[in-house]
Structure formats: C-alpha cells, structure tokens
VOFIMAR-838354 format. One record per residue: x, y, z negated of N, C-alpha, C in turn; residue number from 1. Coordinates in steps of 0.1 Angstrom, whole numbers. Layout:
<recs>
(rec (X,Y,Z),(X,Y,Z),(X,Y,Z),NUM)
...
</recs>
This chain:
<recs>
(rec (466,79,-142),(457,70,-153),(444,72,-141),1)
(rec (439,62,-139),(426,66,-130),(412,66,-139),2)
(rec (404,73,-134),(393,76,-141),(383,72,-136),3)
(rec (373,64,-142),(362,59,-138),(352,67,-138),4)
(rec (345,70,-125),(337,81,-124),(323,75,-122),5)
(rec (312,74,-133),(298,64,-132),(295,71,-119),6)
(rec (287,57,-110),(279,63,-99),(264,66,-105),7)
(rec (259,77,-100),(245,78,-104),(239,64,-99),8)
(rec (226,64,-111),(217,50,-114),(205,53,-102),9)
(rec (205,41,-93),(191,47,-84),(180,42,-93),10)
(rec (171,52,-88),(157,50,-95),(153,37,-93),11)
(rec (145,30,-104),(141,19,-105),(125,19,-96),12)
(rec (128,9,-90),(110,8,-83),(101,0,-91),13)
(rec (92,7,-92),(80,-3,-103),(69,-5,-94),14)
(rec (62,-16,-98),(49,-22,-93),(39,-9,-92),15)
(rec (37,-1,-104),(29,13,-101),(30,22,-90),16)
(rec (45,24,-87),(53,30,-76),(49,23,-64),17)
(rec (49,12,-60),(45,4,-48),(29,7,-48),18)
(rec (25,4,-55),(4,4,-54),(2,19,-53),19)
(rec (8,26,-59),(9,40,-57),(5,47,-45),20)
(rec (12,42,-34),(14,44,-21),(4,37,-12),21)
(rec (-3,27,-20),(-15,21,-11),(-25,30,-6),22)
(rec (-32,27,8),(-41,38,10),(-56,33,4),23)
(rec (-64,43,2),(-78,40,-3),(-87,50,5),24)
(rec (-97,46,9),(-106,55,15),(-116,60,4),25)
(rec (-116,74,5),(-125,83,-4),(-132,90,6),26)
(rec (-144,93,-1),(-155,105,5),(-154,112,-2),27)
(rec (-157,127,3),(-155,139,-3),(-166,149,4),28)
(rec (-171,156,-3),(-185,163,2),(-175,177,5),29)
(rec (-175,181,16),(-167,194,17),(-174,205,30),30)
(rec (-169,216,30),(-175,229,38),(-169,224,52),31)
(rec (-177,220,65),(-173,218,77),(-161,225,80),32)
(rec (-159,233,78),(-148,245,82),(-135,238,76),33)
(rec (-135,230,64),(-126,226,55),(-121,215,63),34)
(rec (-129,207,66),(-127,193,73),(-123,194,87),35)
(rec (-126,206,97),(-124,209,108),(-109,214,105),36)
(rec (-104,220,96),(-92,226,93),(-82,214,93),37)
(rec (-81,204,82),(-75,193,83),(-75,188,94),38)
(rec (-84,183,101),(-83,179,115),(-75,184,126),39)
(rec (-75,199,127),(-66,207,134),(-53,207,131),40)
(rec (-50,207,116),(-35,206,112),(-29,193,119),41)
(rec (-36,183,113),(-33,171,118),(-28,167,130),42)
(rec (-39,174,139),(-37,172,154),(-28,179,160),43)
(rec (-25,192,156),(-16,201,163),(-1,198,159),44)
(rec (0,192,143),(14,188,139),(20,174,145),45)
(rec (12,164,148),(10,151,151),(14,143,138),46)
(rec (9,148,125),(9,141,113),(-6,132,110),47)
(rec (-3,124,105),(-15,115,95),(-23,126,84),48)
(rec (-35,123,82),(-42,131,73),(-35,128,58),49)
(rec (-32,115,62),(-29,111,48),(-18,117,40),50)
(rec (-9,121,51),(3,126,43),(1,142,42),51)
(rec (-11,147,49),(-12,160,45),(-18,162,29),52)
(rec (-26,150,25),(-32,151,13),(-22,149,4),53)
(rec (-13,139,7),(0,137,-2),(6,150,-7),54)
(rec (10,155,3),(17,165,3),(10,178,-7),55)
(rec (-3,183,-3),(-7,190,-8),(-12,187,-27),56)
(rec (-11,174,-31),(-12,169,-42),(0,164,-49),57)
(rec (12,163,-43),(19,160,-50),(26,171,-61),58)
(rec (29,179,-61),(34,190,-72),(21,193,-82),59)
(rec (20,188,-94),(8,191,-101),(7,203,-108),60)
(rec (19,211,-107),(16,225,-114),(10,235,-104),61)
(rec (14,231,-88),(4,237,-81),(-9,235,-82),62)
(rec (-11,220,-82),(-27,216,-82),(-32,222,-97),63)
(rec (-24,221,-106),(-32,231,-118),(-35,247,-113),64)
(rec (-24,254,-108),(-29,264,-105),(-41,266,-95),65)
(rec (-43,256,-86),(-53,257,-78),(-64,255,-86),66)
(rec (-67,243,-93),(-76,244,-101),(-80,253,-115),67)
(rec (-72,263,-117),(-76,275,-125),(-80,283,-115),68)
(rec (-80,286,-103),(-84,298,-95),(-98,292,-92),69)
(rec (-99,278,-87),(-115,272,-86),(-124,272,-95),70)
(rec (-119,273,-107),(-128,273,-118),(-136,286,-119),71)
(rec (-127,299,-115),(-132,311,-117),(-142,314,-105),72)
(rec (-142,305,-94),(-147,309,-82),(-161,307,-83),73)
(rec (-172,308,-77),(-184,305,-74),(-185,297,-64),74)
(rec (-187,284,-59),(-189,277,-50),(-202,269,-47),75)
(rec (-211,272,-51),(-224,268,-49),(-233,268,-37),76)
(rec (-228,282,-30),(-238,281,-20),(-233,279,-6),77)
(rec (-219,272,-5),(-213,266,7),(-222,255,9),78)
(rec (-226,254,25),(-232,240,29),(-219,230,32),79)
(rec (-221,218,29),(-212,207,29),(-216,198,34),80)
(rec (-204,190,41),(-212,173,46),(-198,164,41),81)
(rec (-207,152,42),(-194,142,35),(-185,137,48),82)
(rec (-173,135,46),(-162,133,52),(-154,121,45),83)
(rec (-152,105,50),(-144,101,43),(-129,99,50),84)
(rec (-117,103,39),(-104,104,42),(-98,92,40),85)
(rec (-86,85,45),(-77,79,37),(-69,84,33),86)
(rec (-62,84,17),(-55,88,11),(-45,76,4),87)
(rec (-33,82,-3),(-31,74,-11),(-36,71,-26),88)
(rec (-33,62,-32),(-35,59,-46),(-31,74,-55),89)
(rec (-17,72,-53),(-14,86,-61),(-22,97,-58),90)
(rec (-22,100,-46),(-31,114,-44),(-45,113,-51),91)
(rec (-50,103,-48),(-65,103,-54),(-63,104,-71),92)
(rec (-54,99,-77),(-51,100,-93),(-47,111,-94),93)
(rec (-38,121,-89),(-37,134,-90),(-49,142,-91),94)
(rec (-56,134,-80),(-70,148,-79),(-79,146,-88),95)
(rec (-83,132,-93),(-92,127,-103),(-85,135,-116),96)
(rec (-75,134,-121),(-68,137,-133),(-69,150,-133),97)
(rec (-66,158,-123),(-65,174,-124),(-82,178,-125),98)
(rec (-92,172,-118),(-105,177,-117),(-110,175,-132),99)
(rec (-105,162,-139),(-111,160,-151),(-105,171,-161),100)
(rec (-93,174,-160),(-86,182,-171),(-94,197,-170),101)
(rec (-97,201,-159),(-103,212,-156),(-116,213,-155),102)
(rec (-124,203,-159),(-140,199,-159),(-145,205,-142),103)
(rec (-136,202,-134),(-140,209,-120),(-144,194,-110),104)
(rec (-156,197,-101),(-157,186,-93),(-144,183,-87),105)
(rec (-142,170,-83),(-131,171,-73),(-133,173,-59),106)
(rec (-146,175,-55),(-146,179,-40),(-142,194,-41),107)
(rec (-146,202,-50),(-143,217,-51),(-125,217,-54),108)
(rec (-118,207,-60),(-106,207,-62),(-97,206,-49),109)
(rec (-102,193,-40),(-101,191,-29),(-102,205,-17),110)
(rec (-112,209,-19),(-115,218,-8),(-103,230,-11),111)
(rec (-104,233,-26),(-93,245,-25),(-79,244,-24),112)
(rec (-74,230,-25),(-62,225,-20),(-58,224,-4),113)
(rec (-70,222,5),(-71,224,15),(-69,234,20),114)
(rec (-74,244,15),(-73,260,19),(-57,263,18),115)
(rec (-51,259,14),(-38,263,17),(-29,257,32),116)
(rec (-39,251,37),(-36,249,52),(-36,261,60),117)
(rec (-45,271,55),(-49,280,65),(-38,288,68),118)
(rec (-27,292,64),(-15,298,69),(-8,288,80),119)
(rec (-10,278,76),(-5,269,87),(-11,271,101),120)
(rec (-23,268,101),(-32,271,113),(-31,283,117),121)
(rec (-28,291,110),(-28,308,116),(-17,307,122),122)
(rec (-3,307,116),(10,305,124),(9,298,138),123)
(rec (5,286,135),(1,280,151),(-8,285,161),124)
(rec (-18,290,157),(-24,301,165),(-19,309,172),125)
(rec (-12,317,167),(-3,329,169),(9,322,178),126)
(rec (16,312,176),(26,304,181),(20,303,198),127)
(rec (7,296,198),(-2,293,207),(-2,305,213),128)
(rec (-7,317,211),(-8,327,219),(7,333,227),129)
(rec (16,333,216),(27,338,225),(34,328,233),130)
(rec (29,315,232),(35,307,241),(26,310,255),131)
(rec (14,314,255),(8,315,269),(14,331,274),132)
(rec (14,338,263),(21,353,268),(34,347,277),133)
(rec (44,340,271),(57,338,277),(53,330,292),134)
(rec (42,320,291),(41,311,301),(38,322,313),135)
(rec (28,330,310),(22,342,323),(34,347,330),136)
(rec (47,352,318),(59,358,328),(65,350,331),137)
(rec (69,337,330),(74,327,336),(69,322,348),138)
(rec (56,325,349),(45,321,360),(52,332,374),139)
(rec (52,344,366),(57,355,377),(69,354,381),140)
(rec (78,348,372),(92,344,375),(93,334,387),141)
(rec (84,326,384),(85,314,394),(80,319,410),142)
(rec (68,329,409),(63,333,419),(76,341,427),143)
(rec (84,348,418),(94,356,427),(104,346,432),144)
(rec (106,334,425),(113,325,430),(111,320,444),145)
(rec (99,316,445),(92,313,458),(96,323,467),146)
(rec (94,335,464),(92,342,476),(110,346,481),147)
(rec (117,341,470),(132,341,472),(138,331,482),148)
(rec (129,321,478),(133,309,486),(130,308,498),149)
(rec (116,313,502),(113,316,515),(121,324,525),150)
(rec (126,336,515),(133,345,524),(149,339,529),151)
(rec (154,333,519),(166,324,519),(166,315,534),152)
(rec (154,309,533),(152,298,542),(151,303,560),153)
(rec (145,316,557),(144,324,571),(158,328,574),154)
(rec (165,335,562),(179,341,566),(189,331,567),155)
(rec (187,320,562),(199,311,562),(195,298,567),156)
(rec (185,291,570),(181,281,576),(180,270,563),157)
(rec (172,260,567),(167,250,558),(179,244,553),158)
(rec (190,242,561),(202,226,555),(213,239,553),159)
(rec (213,250,548),(224,261,542),(224,256,530),160)
(rec (237,256,522),(239,251,510),(233,260,499),161)
(rec (234,274,503),(228,280,493),(210,285,488),162)
(rec (206,283,502),(191,277,504),(186,267,495),163)
(rec (194,254,496),(190,242,490),(194,241,475),164)
(rec (206,249,470),(207,252,456),(195,263,448),165)
(rec (192,272,458),(179,279,454),(167,272,452),166)
(rec (166,264,464),(152,252,465),(154,247,449),167)
(rec (164,239,447),(166,226,436),(164,237,422),168)
(rec (167,251,420),(165,257,409),(150,260,407),169)
(rec (141,266,418),(129,269,417),(122,255,417),170)
(rec (126,246,424),(115,231,419),(116,226,402),171)
(rec (130,230,402),(132,224,385),(127,234,376),172)
(rec (125,248,379),(117,255,371),(101,254,370),173)
(rec (97,249,382),(83,247,384),(79,234,377),174)
(rec (89,224,373),(86,211,370),(85,217,356),175)
(rec (96,225,349),(96,228,336),(80,233,330),176)
(rec (80,245,340),(67,252,335),(53,243,336),177)
(rec (55,233,343),(43,225,344),(40,215,333),178)
(rec (53,212,325),(56,205,314),(52,215,303),179)
(rec (55,228,301),(47,236,291),(33,236,292),180)
(rec (27,242,306),(16,241,303),(8,232,299),181)
(rec (16,217,301),(7,206,294),(7,205,276),182)
(rec (17,211,272),(21,212,258),(10,223,253),183)
(rec (8,235,260),(-4,245,257),(-14,240,255),184)
(rec (-17,231,266),(-30,226,269),(-33,216,252),185)
(rec (-26,211,252),(-27,202,237),(-31,211,226),186)
(rec (-25,225,228),(-27,233,216),(-40,239,218),187)
(rec (-47,238,227),(-62,245,230),(-72,246,219),188)
(rec (-71,230,215),(-82,229,201),(-77,240,189),189)
(rec (-65,244,190),(-60,254,178),(-67,266,180),190)
(rec (-66,272,193),(-76,286,196),(-90,285,190),191)
(rec (-93,275,191),(-108,272,190),(-112,274,174),192)
(rec (-102,270,165),(-105,270,155),(-110,282,148),193)
(rec (-117,285,139),(-115,298,133),(-116,300,121),194)
</recs>
C-alpha cells in the first residue's frame, strides 16, 4: 500500500510582500558616529546599507527589546545630523510601528538599532590588526626567501633547477603578499573608525 505524503505547501506570495521589498528614501537625524558606523560596516563587508537596515529591523521581538532600552535612556544631549538612507518599505513599517508602540521618536529607535553594529566593527578592526601583524611576519619570511635566493644563485648558478624552483616560490610568495597588502589597505578605513 502506497502512502501519499503531502508535500509542504509553498508560501503564497502576496502583493503586500512584493511592495514591502520596494525601496524608499527616508531621512533620519542621527549622531554622526552612528552614520559613520553604518557606512564603515557596509564598506567593510561589501553589503548595501539597505540590507543592514533590513537585517536589524526584521525581528520585531528584538526591535521591541531595543525600543524598551531606548525609552529608559536620556538621548536629548547628543548632536545629530540628517542623513537619507534607502531602505525597504517593510523596514520602514517595522520602525514606524515599533516607534509608535513605545511612543519613541523613530530616529532614536534607528540609532539604538544601529548600535548593534558596534561589535561587528570592533571584530573587523581586531581582524584588521591581526592581518597587519601576520603581514609583517610574512614580509620577514619573504626577506629571508630573497636572501636564500641570492645564496642559491651564487652557490648553484642561475640555470640550476633548484635555484629556479626557489625563485618561483619566492616570486609567488611576493605576489601573494602584494595581494594581502591590497586587501589590508581596503580595510584602513576600519582602523580610523572610533
């Protein structure tokens, strides 16, 4: 006897789902450091700011928790500036609904939500420092490779197979170090972020 197993139903797509993904321009008034934080994370990770906002506001329970924390905090003394962001309609709806629910200015809710990025930037800064340490050690290793290559050329000659293989290894290592340097330079803006 053959049992018929029901296939799980695919969730239906609604017009509201699709329009919720549309982009909208919204201006928030935020501390300069918060604006810089969003830019730094987006640049370092190579993702759009819209995706960051979507991620930070998709879980309503987390947004509620952030709103409850923000309500308890004095936030009148921070200097702010306006910044326009492109975010999804769903993101804006979640921000607006949560801000209304807690009688909280939406700029404050956005600021506190974006503070969750701080550990991300701190981890990236530490990783950047570690890369620089490793790069310095690799440079020392490359310098040793150059010395060995010079010694092998003197001892064996330029046409010797061992010298040529050593030369290829050192050249490849140098090429990789230059690529690492380029990657590290891309992360320089991370170190400037405070």
